[in-house]
N, CA and C of each residue as an Amber inpcrd file, in Angstrom:
protein
   693
  95.9420000 112.8440000  88.7290000  97.2820000 112.4960000  89.1660000
  97.3990000 112.6410000  90.6830000  96.8890000 113.7310000  91.2190000
  96.9480000 113.9430000  92.6730000  96.1250000 112.8920000  93.4030000
  94.9740000 112.5390000  92.8480000  94.1340000 111.5240000  93.4750000
  94.8620000 110.1760000  93.5300000  95.4940000 109.7990000  92.4400000
  96.2200000 108.5200000  92.4110000  97.3340000 108.5100000  93.4480000
  98.0520000 109.6310000  93.5610000  99.1150000 109.7240000  94.5660000
  98.5400000 109.5680000  95.9700000  97.4460000 110.2570000  96.2560000
  96.8200000 110.1560000  97.5880000  96.3560000 108.7310000  97.8550000
  95.7540000 108.1150000  96.8550000  95.2370000 106.7510000  97.0200000
  96.3590000 105.7740000  97.3560000  97.4550000 105.8530000  96.6190000
  98.5460000 104.9030000  96.8580000  99.3090000 105.2060000  98.1480000
  99.3260000 106.4590000  98.5670000  99.8820000 106.7620000  99.8900000
  99.0240000 106.1230000 100.9760000  97.7160000 106.1830000 100.7890000
  96.7840000 105.6800000 101.7970000  96.8510000 104.1640000 101.9350000
  97.0020000 103.4580000 100.8240000  96.9560000 101.9890000 100.8590000
  98.3400000 101.3520000 100.7530000  99.3980000 102.1530000 100.9060000
 100.7600000 101.6840000 100.6100000 101.1340000 100.3980000 101.3310000
 100.9190000 100.3330000 102.6410000 101.3390000  99.1530000 103.4040000
 100.5440000  97.9220000 103.0000000  99.2370000  98.0970000 102.8820000
  98.3810000  96.9790000 102.4790000  98.6890000  96.5420000 101.0550000
  98.8920000  97.5090000 100.1680000  99.2030000  97.2160000  98.7750000
 100.5080000  96.4370000  98.6700000 101.5110000  96.8530000  99.4500000
 102.8040000  96.1740000  99.4270000 102.6770000  94.7220000  99.8750000
 101.8440000  94.4630000 100.8760000 101.6570000  93.0900000 101.3500000
 101.0590000  92.1940000 100.2840000 100.2110000  92.7660000  99.4280000
  99.5490000  91.9670000  98.3910000 100.3410000  91.9380000  97.0850000
 101.4680000  92.6190000  97.0570000 102.3070000  92.6810000  95.8490000
 103.7360000  92.3060000  96.2140000 103.8920000  91.1100000  96.7500000
 105.2140000  90.6730000  97.2110000 106.1190000  90.2540000  96.0590000
 105.5520000  89.6390000  95.0410000 106.3600000  89.0880000  93.9550000
 105.9280000  89.6490000  92.6070000 106.8800000  89.6530000  91.6770000
 106.5810000  90.0860000  90.3130000 105.7040000  89.0340000  89.6370000
 104.6900000  89.4710000  88.8780000 103.7680000  88.5290000  88.2510000
 104.5180000  87.5720000  87.3220000 104.2330000  86.2720000  87.4670000
 104.9780000  85.2460000  86.7480000 104.8590000  85.3880000  85.2370000
 103.6780000  85.7510000  84.7420000 103.5000000  85.8360000  83.2940000
 104.3320000  86.9740000  82.6930000 104.4970000  88.0850000  83.4380000
 105.3320000  89.1820000  82.9610000 106.8090000  88.8690000  83.1580000
 107.1120000  88.1280000  84.2140000 108.4930000  87.7070000  84.4400000
 109.0170000  86.9450000  83.2280000 108.1980000  86.0400000  82.7150000
 108.6030000  85.2270000  81.5690000 108.8500000  86.0820000  80.3280000
 108.0850000  87.1620000  80.1760000 108.2080000  88.0200000  78.9940000
 109.3950000  88.9720000  79.1020000 109.6080000  89.5670000  80.2880000
 110.5390000  90.6780000  80.4390000 111.8930000  90.3150000  81.0290000
 112.0420000  89.1110000  81.5370000 113.2380000  88.7670000  82.3140000
 114.5400000  88.8630000  81.5150000 114.4840000  88.6920000  80.2140000
 115.7040000  88.6740000  79.4050000 116.0480000  90.0320000  78.7910000
 115.3340000  91.0870000  79.1940000 115.5570000  92.3950000  78.5870000
 116.5050000  93.2870000  79.3740000 117.2390000  92.7320000  80.3310000
 118.2650000  93.4940000  81.0310000 119.5760000  92.7280000  80.9870000
 120.6720000  93.4810000  80.9510000 121.9990000  92.8770000  80.8630000
 122.8900000  93.4360000  81.9710000 123.9020000  92.6760000  82.3110000
 124.8730000  93.1070000  83.3170000 125.4400000  94.4810000  82.9560000
 125.5370000  95.3410000  83.9650000 126.1690000  96.6470000  83.7850000
 125.2660000  97.7440000  83.2600000 124.0250000  97.4270000  82.9090000
 123.1250000  98.4440000  82.3670000 122.5710000  99.3500000  83.4660000
 122.1990000 100.5660000  83.0420000 121.4830000 101.4860000  83.9210000
 119.9930000 101.3350000  83.6360000 119.2330000 100.9930000  84.6580000
 117.8120000 100.6960000  84.5060000 116.9890000 101.6320000  85.3930000
 115.9440000 102.2140000  84.8180000 115.0230000 103.0740000  85.5590000
 113.6640000 102.3930000  85.6380000 113.1460000 102.2810000  86.8500000
 111.8340000 101.6680000  87.1220000 110.8900000 102.7820000  87.5610000
 110.0350000 103.2310000  86.6440000 109.1430000 104.3640000  86.9010000
 107.8160000 103.8550000  87.4530000 107.3830000 104.4140000  88.6000000
 106.2110000 103.8860000  89.2820000 106.5600000 102.5750000  89.9670000
 107.6920000 102.5660000  90.6560000 108.2740000 101.3260000  91.1720000
 107.4950000 100.7040000  92.3210000 106.5920000 101.4730000  92.9710000
 105.8420000 100.9180000  94.0920000 106.7740000 100.4110000  95.1740000
 106.5760000  99.1670000  95.6080000 107.4140000  98.6030000  96.6720000
 108.6940000  97.9500000  96.1510000 109.0070000  98.1670000  94.8860000
 110.2560000  97.6790000  94.3180000 110.2540000  96.2300000  93.8870000
 109.0820000  95.6310000  93.7590000 109.0470000  94.1940000  93.4650000
 109.6260000  93.8420000  92.1000000 109.7750000  94.8360000  91.2170000
 110.4030000  94.5940000  89.9190000 111.8150000  94.0390000  90.0860000
 112.4530000  94.3330000  91.2270000 113.8070000  93.8440000  91.4590000
 113.8800000  92.3220000  91.4450000 112.7690000  91.6530000  91.7300000
 112.7430000  90.1880000  91.6520000 113.0780000  89.7090000  90.2420000
 112.6970000  90.5110000  89.2590000 112.9420000  90.1450000  87.8730000
 114.4380000  90.2060000  87.5470000 115.1610000  91.1030000  88.2000000
 116.5770000  91.2790000  87.9010000 117.4360000  90.1640000  88.4740000
 116.9310000  89.5110000  89.5410000 117.6800000  88.4130000  90.1380000
 119.0400000  88.8640000  90.6360000 120.0740000  88.1260000  90.2680000
 121.4370000  88.4140000  90.7260000 122.2260000  89.2720000  89.7320000
 121.5730000  89.7620000  88.7060000 122.2930000  90.5780000  87.7240000
 122.8380000  91.8500000  88.3770000 124.0640000  92.2120000  88.0080000
 124.6780000  93.4360000  88.5150000 124.2670000  94.5900000  87.6210000
 123.2150000  95.2720000  88.0600000 122.6060000  96.3380000  87.2630000
 122.4930000  97.5910000  88.1200000 122.7500000  98.7390000  87.5070000
 122.6190000 100.0350000  88.1820000 121.1440000 100.4240000  88.1560000
 120.4410000 100.1000000  89.2340000 118.9780000 100.2420000  89.2980000
 118.5860000 101.5150000  90.0390000 117.5850000 102.2240000  89.5050000
 116.9470000 103.3450000  90.1880000 115.4390000 103.1770000  90.0870000
 114.7460000 103.2420000  91.2240000 113.2910000 103.1770000  91.2370000
 112.7090000 104.5050000  91.6720000 111.6970000 104.9840000  90.9490000
 111.0370000 106.2430000  91.3090000 109.5300000 106.0350000  91.3990000
 108.9020000 106.7930000  92.2750000 107.4500000 106.7610000  92.4220000
 107.0300000 108.1030000  93.0070000 105.8350000 108.5670000  92.6420000
 105.3850000 109.8470000  93.2050000 104.7410000 109.6740000  94.5780000
 104.5590000 108.4410000  95.0280000 103.9840000 108.1550000  96.3420000
 105.0960000 107.9920000  97.3760000 105.1470000 108.9070000  98.3330000
 106.1720000 108.8350000  99.3730000 106.0660000 107.5440000 100.1760000
 104.8500000 107.1150000 100.4290000 104.6610000 105.9080000 101.2420000
 105.0880000 104.6480000 100.4850000 104.8520000 104.6240000  99.1840000
 105.3100000 103.4850000  98.3900000 106.8440000 103.4170000  98.3950000
 107.4930000 104.5640000  98.2950000 108.9530000 104.5940000  98.3360000
 109.4620000 104.1170000  99.6970000 108.7750000 104.4680000 100.7610000
 109.1750000 103.9810000 102.0910000 109.0830000 102.4560000 102.1540000
 108.0320000 101.9010000 101.5620000 107.8910000 100.4470000 101.5310000
 109.0360000  99.8070000 100.7360000 109.3900000 100.4330000  99.6120000
 110.4890000  99.9090000  98.7910000 111.8130000  99.9650000  99.5500000
 112.0530000 101.0620000 100.2520000 113.3050000 101.2110000 100.9960000
 113.3970000 100.2180000 102.1480000 112.2570000  99.8870000 102.7510000
 112.2580000  98.8730000 103.8110000 112.5860000  97.4970000 103.2410000
 112.0540000  97.2200000 102.0730000 112.2280000  95.9000000 101.4630000
 113.6070000  95.7260000 100.8420000 114.1230000  96.8140000 100.2400000
 115.4210000  96.7570000  99.5590000 116.2830000  97.9440000 100.0180000
 116.8090000  97.9200000 101.2390000 117.5320000  99.0670000 101.7880000
 118.8230000  99.4100000 101.0540000 119.3570000  98.4780000 100.2730000
 120.6200000  98.7260000  99.5810000 120.4130000  99.2150000  98.1470000
 119.1740000  99.4850000  97.7610000 118.8910000  99.9570000  96.4030000
 118.5230000 101.4430000  96.4080000 118.5700000 102.0320000  95.2140000
 118.3530000 103.4710000  95.0620000 116.8970000 103.7570000  94.6920000
 116.1730000 104.4330000  95.5980000 114.7850000 104.8120000  95.3570000
 114.6150000 106.3120000  95.5920000 113.7950000 106.9390000  94.7440000
 113.5520000 108.3700000  94.8470000 112.0680000 108.6700000  94.6870000
 111.5930000 109.7020000  95.3900000 110.2570000 110.2420000  95.1250000
 110.3920000 111.1800000  93.9330000 109.6710000 110.9000000  92.8630000
 109.7860000 111.7130000  91.6510000 108.5250000 111.5810000  90.8210000
 108.2580000 112.5950000  90.0200000 107.0890000 112.6610000  89.1510000
 107.4750000 112.1890000  87.7530000 106.7040000 111.2730000  87.2030000
 107.0020000 110.7480000  85.8640000 106.9170000 111.8240000  84.7870000
 106.2370000 112.9290000  85.0730000 106.1340000 114.0240000  84.1100000
 107.3700000 114.9140000  84.1090000 108.1980000 114.7860000  85.1410000
 109.3780000 115.6530000  85.2710000 110.4530000 114.9010000  86.0390000
 111.1240000 113.9910000  85.3710000 112.1080000 113.1410000  86.0250000
 113.4090000 113.8920000  86.2910000 114.0330000 113.6700000  87.4410000
 115.2410000 114.4280000  87.8200000 116.5310000 113.8140000  87.2750000
 116.5460000 113.5210000  85.9740000 117.7160000 112.8840000  85.3620000
 118.0610000 113.6000000  84.0600000 119.3550000 113.6250000  83.6970000
 119.7490000 114.2270000  82.4190000 119.2420000 113.4190000  81.2340000
 119.2820000 114.0320000  80.0820000 118.9560000 113.3310000  78.8400000
 119.8870000 112.1260000  78.6590000 119.3730000 111.0950000  78.0050000
 120.1910000 109.9430000  77.5860000 120.9060000 109.2770000  78.7550000
 120.1860000 109.0290000  79.8540000 120.8050000 108.5050000  81.0780000
 120.7180000 106.9900000  81.2250000 119.6740000 106.3560000  80.6690000
 119.3890000 104.9570000  80.9920000 119.3590000 104.0720000  79.7440000
 119.7950000 102.8250000  79.9500000 119.7240000 101.8370000  78.8680000
 118.3200000 101.2790000  78.7100000 117.6190000 101.0990000  79.8290000
 116.2600000 100.5530000  79.8230000 115.3900000 101.3500000  80.7830000
 114.1550000 101.5670000  80.3880000 113.1610000 102.1570000  81.2850000
 111.9610000 101.2170000  81.3360000 111.5450000 100.8770000  82.5500000
 110.3760000 100.0350000  82.7620000 109.2440000 100.8790000  83.3380000
 108.0610000 100.7060000  82.7790000 106.8580000 101.4050000  83.2290000
 105.7900000 100.3320000  83.4460000 105.8110000  99.7240000  84.6270000
 104.9920000  98.5510000  84.9020000 103.7150000  98.9490000  85.6440000
 102.5640000  98.6970000  85.0270000 101.2530000  98.9550000  85.6560000
 101.1290000 100.3970000  86.1300000 101.5290000 101.3370000  85.2760000
 101.5030000 102.7600000  85.6290000 100.6570000 103.5760000  84.6600000
 100.8360000 103.3490000  83.3520000 100.2290000 104.2420000  82.3660000
  98.7090000 104.2780000  82.4650000  98.0940000 103.1830000  82.9020000
  96.6320000 103.1680000  83.0260000  96.1410000 104.0490000  84.1710000
  97.0580000 104.5490000  85.0120000  96.6870000 105.4880000  86.0780000
  96.8920000 106.9460000  85.6650000  97.3620000 107.1820000  84.4370000
  97.6370000 108.5410000  83.9650000  96.4320000 109.0410000  83.1750000
  95.7780000 110.1150000  83.6360000  94.5730000 110.5970000  82.9520000
  94.8940000 111.4490000  81.7240000  94.1560000 111.2700000  80.6790000
  94.1670000 112.0550000  79.4380000  95.2950000 111.6620000  78.4980000
  95.0010000 111.7740000  77.2140000  95.9810000 111.4550000  76.1810000
  97.1930000 112.3680000  76.2980000  96.9570000 113.6510000  76.5620000
  98.0670000 114.6030000  76.6230000  99.0710000 114.2360000  77.7040000
  98.5990000 113.8860000  78.8950000  99.5090000 113.5470000  79.9790000
 100.2100000 112.2140000  79.7130000  99.5230000 111.2760000  79.0890000
 100.1750000 109.9990000  78.7640000 101.3230000 110.2210000  77.7810000
 101.0870000 111.0720000  76.7840000 102.1500000 111.3740000  75.8220000
 103.2950000 112.1060000  76.5160000 102.9740000 113.0090000  77.4520000
 104.0250000 113.7280000  78.1830000 104.8870000 112.7640000  78.9940000
 104.2460000 111.7860000  79.6330000 105.0030000 110.7930000  80.3970000
 105.9260000 110.0050000  79.4690000 105.3950000 109.5020000  78.3690000
 106.1970000 108.7000000  77.4480000 107.3100000 109.5320000  76.8060000
 107.0360000 110.8040000  76.5330000 108.0570000 111.6880000  75.9800000
 109.1790000 111.9140000  76.9870000 108.8270000 112.0230000  78.2600000
 109.8290000 112.1900000  79.3110000 110.6800000 110.9180000  79.4500000
 110.0600000 109.7580000  79.3180000 110.8250000 108.5160000  79.3610000
 111.7600000 108.4190000  78.1560000 111.2850000 108.8800000  77.0110000
 112.1280000 108.8720000  75.8170000 113.3270000 109.7930000  76.0090000
 113.1030000 110.9140000  76.6940000 114.1980000 111.8710000  76.9300000
 115.3280000 111.2550000  77.7470000 114.9880000 110.5270000  78.8020000
 116.0340000 110.0030000  79.7020000 116.6510000 108.7040000  79.1920000
 116.0720000 108.1080000  78.1740000 116.6550000 106.9140000  77.5700000
 117.8180000 107.2850000  76.6580000 118.8200000 106.4230000  76.6230000
 119.8980000 106.5790000  75.6630000 119.3830000 106.2490000  74.2600000
 120.0030000 106.8070000  73.2180000 119.6470000 106.3790000  71.8540000
 119.7730000 104.8620000  71.7280000 118.7900000 104.2410000  71.1170000
 118.6500000 102.7930000  70.9760000 118.2460000 102.1170000  72.2900000
 117.9570000 102.9110000  73.3200000 117.4870000 102.3410000  74.5790000
 116.0700000 101.8110000  74.4520000 115.6870000 100.9530000  75.3940000
 114.4020000 100.2730000  75.3110000 113.4380000 100.7330000  76.4010000
 112.1830000 100.9040000  76.0020000 111.0730000 101.1090000  76.9270000
 110.2750000  99.8170000  76.9940000 109.9950000  99.3700000  78.2190000
 109.1640000  98.1800000  78.4250000 108.0340000  98.5730000  79.3590000
 106.8150000  98.5590000  78.8560000 105.6800000  98.9890000  79.6740000
 104.5810000  97.9380000  79.6680000 103.7990000  97.9600000  80.7350000
 102.6320000  97.0870000  80.8340000 101.4620000  97.8750000  81.3980000
 100.2570000  97.4620000  81.0320000  99.0310000  97.9860000  81.6310000
  98.1060000  96.8090000  81.9220000  97.2380000  96.9820000  82.9150000
  96.2560000  95.9450000  83.1980000  95.3680000  95.7480000  81.9820000
  94.9660000  94.5210000  81.7500000  94.0480000  94.2370000  80.6350000
  93.0060000  93.2190000  81.0910000  92.1220000  93.6330000  82.0300000
  91.0790000  92.7060000  82.4610000  90.1430000  92.4050000  81.2970000
  89.5370000  91.2010000  81.2880000  88.5500000  90.8960000  80.2430000
  87.4630000  91.9570000  80.2210000  87.0720000  92.3680000  79.0330000
  86.0880000  93.4370000  78.8980000  84.8090000  93.1200000  79.6740000
  84.4170000  91.8540000  79.6920000  83.1810000  91.4700000  80.3920000
  83.2520000  91.7930000  81.8800000  84.4640000  91.7050000  82.4640000
  84.6130000  91.9540000  83.8910000  84.4970000  93.4260000  84.2580000
  84.8320000  94.3000000  83.3070000  84.8690000  95.7230000  83.6130000
  83.7920000  96.5000000  82.8510000  82.9870000  95.7800000  82.0590000
  81.9950000  96.4330000  81.2100000  80.9970000  97.2500000  82.0180000
  80.6060000  96.7380000  83.1900000  79.6500000  97.4650000  84.0250000
  80.2000000  98.8260000  84.4320000  81.4730000  98.8520000  84.8150000
  82.0860000 100.1230000  85.2050000  82.2300000 101.0600000  84.0050000
  82.6520000 100.5180000  82.8520000  82.7800000 101.3420000  81.6560000
  81.4340000 101.9470000  81.2710000  80.3800000 101.1340000  81.3400000
  79.0350000 101.6170000  81.0050000  78.5930000 102.7070000  81.9730000
  78.8650000 102.4890000  83.2530000  78.4790000 103.4620000  84.2810000
  79.1250000 104.8210000  84.0340000  80.4390000 104.8270000  83.8400000
  81.1400000 106.1120000  83.7100000  80.9610000 106.7280000  82.3270000
  80.6900000 105.9270000  81.3120000  80.3570000 106.4810000  80.0030000
  79.0140000 107.2070000  80.0660000  78.0540000 106.6060000  80.7740000
  76.7570000 107.2520000  80.9480000  76.9010000 108.5690000  81.7040000
  77.6910000 108.5560000  82.7720000  77.8960000 109.7840000  83.5470000
  78.5430000 110.8740000  82.6960000  79.4360000 110.4730000  81.8070000
  80.0580000 111.4580000  80.9190000  79.0320000 112.0150000  79.9310000
  78.1890000 111.1470000  79.3970000  77.1870000 111.5960000  78.4270000
  76.2120000 112.5940000  79.0300000  75.9110000 112.4350000  80.3160000
  74.9900000 113.3720000  80.9690000  75.7660000 114.4720000  81.6990000
  77.0460000 114.5600000  81.4180000  77.9190000 115.6390000  81.9060000
  78.0690000 115.6480000  83.4240000  78.0680000 114.4560000  84.0100000
  78.3100000 114.3530000  85.4450000  79.6790000 113.7370000  85.7470000
  80.4760000 113.5410000  84.6990000  81.8410000 113.0520000  84.8540000
  82.7360000 113.7620000  83.8510000  83.9170000 114.1730000  84.3190000
  84.8910000 114.8190000  83.4440000  85.9130000 113.8200000  82.8930000
  85.7730000 112.5690000  83.2740000  86.7090000 111.5540000  82.7840000
  86.4180000 111.2310000  81.3260000  87.4250000 110.6690000  80.6470000
  87.2750000 110.2780000  79.2520000  86.5290000 108.9440000  79.1540000
  86.0710000 108.6210000  77.9530000  85.4870000 107.3050000  77.7280000
  86.5450000 106.2310000  77.9840000  86.1200000 105.1200000  78.5670000
  86.9640000 104.0040000  78.9800000  87.8090000 104.3310000  80.2180000
  87.5050000 105.4510000  80.8900000  88.0490000 105.7380000  82.2130000
  87.0600000 105.2380000  83.2560000  87.5740000 104.5990000  84.3120000
  86.7060000 104.1230000  85.3910000  87.4210000 104.3340000  86.7240000
  86.6700000 104.1860000  87.8050000  87.2230000 104.1590000  89.1520000
  86.9970000 102.7560000  89.7060000  88.0940000 102.0820000  90.0420000
  88.0350000 100.6950000  90.4960000  88.2270000 100.6520000  92.0070000
  87.2810000 100.0970000  92.7600000  87.3950000 100.0750000  94.2270000
  88.5710000  99.2250000  94.7030000  89.2420000  99.7060000  95.7510000
  90.2350000  98.9220000  96.4850000  89.6600000  98.7350000  97.8840000
  88.9990000  97.6120000  98.0980000  88.3040000  97.4050000  99.3650000
  87.2650000  98.4920000  99.5690000  87.2110000  99.0140000 100.7810000
  86.2940000 100.1130000 101.0920000  87.0220000 101.4230000 101.2990000
  88.3090000 101.4590000 100.8930000  89.1310000 102.6070000 101.2530000
  89.2500000 103.6450000 100.1440000  89.5310000 103.2080000  98.9170000
  89.7290000 104.1490000  97.8170000  89.1310000 103.5740000  96.5380000
  88.9570000 104.4450000  95.5600000  88.5950000 104.0380000  94.2060000
  89.7100000 104.5260000  93.2840000  90.4870000 103.6040000  92.7560000
  91.6410000 103.9700000  91.9420000  91.2200000 104.2890000  90.5010000
  91.7800000 105.3820000  89.9740000  91.5440000 105.7390000  88.5800000
  92.2300000 104.7290000  87.6620000  91.5170000 104.3010000  86.6260000
  92.0550000 103.3320000  85.6760000  91.5060000 103.6230000  84.2850000
  92.3800000 103.5620000  83.2700000  91.9530000 103.6890000  81.8800000
  92.1200000 102.3470000  81.1820000  91.0670000 101.8900000  80.5390000
  91.0700000 100.6160000  79.8160000  91.6380000 100.8540000  78.4190000
  92.8240000 100.2950000  78.1400000  93.5170000 100.5120000  76.8710000
  93.1770000  99.4540000  75.8300000  93.0840000  99.9130000  74.5950000
  93.1140000  99.0130000  73.4470000  94.5760000  98.8640000  73.0080000
  94.8900000  97.7290000  72.4110000  96.2640000  97.4780000  71.9810000
  96.7510000  98.5560000  71.0110000  95.9280000  98.9280000  70.0600000
  96.3260000  99.9320000  69.0650000  96.5740000 101.2890000  69.7190000
  95.8670000 101.5660000  70.8000000  96.0030000 102.8510000  71.4970000
  97.3980000 102.9880000  72.1100000  97.8810000 101.9310000  72.7370000
  99.2150000 101.9440000  73.3340000 100.2740000 102.1850000  72.2580000
 100.1390000 101.5220000  71.1380000 101.1180000 101.6530000  70.0620000
 101.1110000 103.0690000  69.4790000  99.9350000 103.6620000  69.3620000
  99.8400000 105.0330000  68.8590000 100.5090000 106.0200000  69.8100000
 100.2830000 105.8410000  71.1160000 100.9030000 106.7260000  72.1000000
 102.4230000 106.6430000  72.0300000 102.9460000 105.4230000  71.9470000
 104.3960000 105.2500000  71.8550000 104.9450000 105.9170000  70.5970000
 104.2170000 105.8030000  69.4960000 104.6380000 106.4150000  68.2390000
 104.6530000 107.9370000  68.3520000 103.6140000 108.5200000  68.9550000
 103.5480000 109.9680000  69.1260000 104.6820000 110.4850000  70.0070000
 105.1320000 109.6470000  70.9350000 106.2150000 110.0530000  71.8320000
 107.5970000 109.8210000  71.2150000 107.6420000 109.3130000  69.9910000
 108.9090000 109.1630000  69.2870000 109.5450000 107.8040000  69.3780000
 108.8160000 106.7970000  69.8440000 109.3510000 105.4450000  69.9500000
 109.0280000 104.6290000  68.6960000 109.8150000 103.6070000  68.4860000
 109.5210000 102.5940000  67.4800000 109.0640000 101.3350000  68.2120000
 107.8140000 100.9340000  67.9950000 107.2940000  99.7440000  68.6640000
 107.8840000  98.4870000  68.0360000 108.4290000  97.6270000  68.9040000
 109.0010000  96.3610000  68.4430000 108.0470000  95.1920000  68.6640000
 107.2710000  95.2780000  69.7400000 106.3690000  94.1720000  70.0530000
 105.2880000  94.6530000  71.0000000 104.0710000  94.1530000  70.8220000
 102.9690000  94.4730000  71.7340000 101.9980000  93.3010000  71.7400000
 101.7710000  92.7340000  72.9170000 100.9290000  91.5550000  73.0380000
 100.1810000  91.5720000  74.3650000  99.1570000  90.7280000  74.4560000
  98.4610000  90.4830000  75.7130000  98.9780000  89.1680000  76.2810000
  99.3280000  89.1640000  77.5620000  99.8370000  87.9620000  78.2070000
  98.9640000  87.6630000  79.4200000  98.6610000  86.3720000  79.6360000
  97.7680000  85.9480000  80.7240000  98.4970000  85.0150000  81.6730000
  98.0340000  84.9860000  82.9170000  98.6050000  84.0320000  83.8620000
  98.0480000  82.6370000  83.5760000  98.5090000  81.6500000  84.3340000
  98.1440000  80.2620000  84.0430000  96.6530000  79.9980000  84.1830000
  96.0000000  80.6870000  85.0920000  94.5640000  80.4680000  85.2870000
  93.7210000  81.2280000  84.2750000  94.3310000  82.2050000  83.6090000
  93.5900000  83.0230000  82.6610000  92.7690000  84.1080000  83.3070000
  92.8590000  84.2280000  84.6450000  92.0520000  85.2260000  85.3520000
  92.7150000  86.6050000  85.3950000  93.9960000  86.6600000  85.0740000
  94.7110000  87.9390000  85.0860000  95.4510000  88.0880000  83.7710000
  95.3470000  89.2700000  83.1770000  96.0610000  89.5110000  81.9310000
  96.6070000  90.9330000  81.9050000  97.6830000  91.0970000  81.1590000
  98.3180000  92.3950000  80.9880000  98.6360000  92.6080000  79.5190000
  98.5640000  93.8380000  79.0980000  99.0150000  94.2320000  77.7720000
 100.4150000  94.8150000  77.9370000 101.3740000  94.2940000  77.1820000
 102.7220000  94.8410000  77.2850000 103.1920000  95.3610000  75.9360000
 104.1230000  96.3030000  76.0070000 104.7030000  96.8940000  74.8050000
 106.2050000  97.0330000  75.0090000 106.9660000  96.6790000  73.9950000
 108.4050000  96.8670000  73.9830000 108.7280000  97.8010000  72.8270000
 109.3830000  98.9140000  73.1260000 109.6560000  99.9250000  72.1110000
 111.0870000 100.4330000  72.2710000 111.5970000 101.0510000  71.2140000
 112.9840000 101.5070000  71.2080000 113.0590000 102.9790000  70.8400000
 113.9650000 103.6840000  71.5270000 114.2690000 105.0620000  71.1480000
 115.1560000 105.0270000  69.9110000 114.8560000 105.8330000  68.9090000
 115.6590000 105.7970000  67.6800000 117.1120000 106.1910000  67.9440000
 118.0350000 105.7370000  67.1040000 119.4310000 106.1740000  67.2260000
 119.5660000 107.6310000  66.8280000 120.6720000 108.2390000  67.2180000
 120.9520000 109.6090000  66.7720000 121.1330000 109.6330000  65.2610000
 120.7300000 110.7230000  64.6140000 120.9940000 110.8340000  63.1640000
 122.4800000 110.7210000  62.8620000 122.8030000 110.2280000  61.7140000
 124.2110000 110.0830000  61.3270000 124.8830000 111.4470000  61.3700000
 126.0920000 111.4580000  61.8860000 126.8430000 112.7130000  61.9720000
 126.7320000 113.3680000  63.3290000 125.7580000 112.9010000  64.1530000
 125.6120000 113.4410000  65.4970000 126.1340000 112.4200000  66.4980000
 126.6980000 112.8980000  67.5660000 127.2190000 112.0290000  68.6010000
 126.7140000 112.4910000  69.9500000 126.5250000 111.5360000  70.8740000
 126.1090000 111.8870000  72.2250000 127.2210000 112.6860000  72.8850000
 126.8540000 113.6650000  73.7440000 127.8830000 114.4420000  74.4340000
 128.6790000 113.5650000  75.3740000
């Protein structure tokens, strides 16, 4: 977690330049999942490009990221929006605060099953009953990343790596190697279930060229049991 924060602080300006717009294939999938007047939390917001998806909708938006430099980039780009430096493992919001929580291209940077479940459990906490979680992770073709998976699996087998199987370090130019976990579709659904969500949909979506793909999941926080009411 600390390494990922350092990496994104280091490449923040360059990363922001290469991430000007929300990916078109995800825009088509997620654009209709917000409504006027809703409270929306964007966890791991980076430079705030998710706001492109909201368009002109009047939505109470909050973006959080653990990278101070990424938040600075977001504030420069969208000075009239609310951005905070915050840890996804310990969000500074009361229970049942948001109608929707978006976790875009973040979970694959979270190491270990335990921490991934903790993140998803924290998102479930701040969601209102019947609120929606919308998350995505990178899903490069296995052939493209197989060399890295093989390399780090071998290092783990000979006890020279503490990372889990299907964990790799992906180079960003010559500056950093970003931690990434390659998810299976069933794995994402299991994590959401363990965190108390009901999965509504999970699919792989590709851009027009087929060179970029993402796995997305849409899940819902269960309603309160009958007889209980929100404070």
